[in-house]
N, C-alpha and C positions, 0 to 999 in steps of 0.2 A: 504494500500500500504506500503510495507516494505522500510525502510531506509537502503540502501545497503552501507556497510562499508568495507573498506580495511584498515587493521592495519599494520603499518610499525614500527618496533622497534627491536633492537638486544637483548633486555632483555626478556628472555623467561618467567620469573616470571611476569613481567608487562603484557605481551601479554595474558598469561593465566588468570590473574586477570581481565583484561578488557573484555576478551571474556566471562568470568563467569558473570560479571555484565550485559553485553549486552544480554546474553542469557535470562535474566529475563525480558527483554523488548520485548514484542510481535512484535512491529513495527520495531525492529532492526534485520538486517540480515548481519552477518559477511561473506563476500565473500571469505576472506582468509587473511593470514598474510604473510608478507615479512620481511626479516631480514636486508635488506639494500636498498638503493635507486635504484640500478640496478634491483633487484627483483621487487621492487614496480612498476617501469616503465613497466616491462614485464607483470605483473599482471594487471596493469591498462589498458593496450592495449587489454587484453583478457577479461576483465570484466568491467561492467558498474557500477562503484561505485559513489554514490552521496557524500559520505564523505570519506576522506582519513586522518587517524590519522598518522602523520609522525613525528618520532623523528628527530628533526632538525640536530642532529649530525650524522644521518645515511645517509644523502643525500648531494650530492654536490649542489652547486648553479645551475649548468647546469641541473641536474636531477629535481630539484624543478621547474625550469622554464619550462622544458619539460612536467612535470605533469600538470602545470597550462595551458599550450598550448593545451594539449590533452583535458582537461576538458572544455576549452572554445570552442572547435570545436564542 
């Protein structure tokens, strides 16, 4: 069973690096990447990720709380 991951960061080099590392892990499946908290919320609603890597500087407190609420539901 794959570990479904959503990546959120505005640094394209970081995202590319993380995706490259995760591509070497058979159990990891990157569902997509977002560049800010708003995109993350939209993607989280459309995809079922078990893990969300979130650059804390990219999301507001409200967006983080909304992501937590979605994942708890």
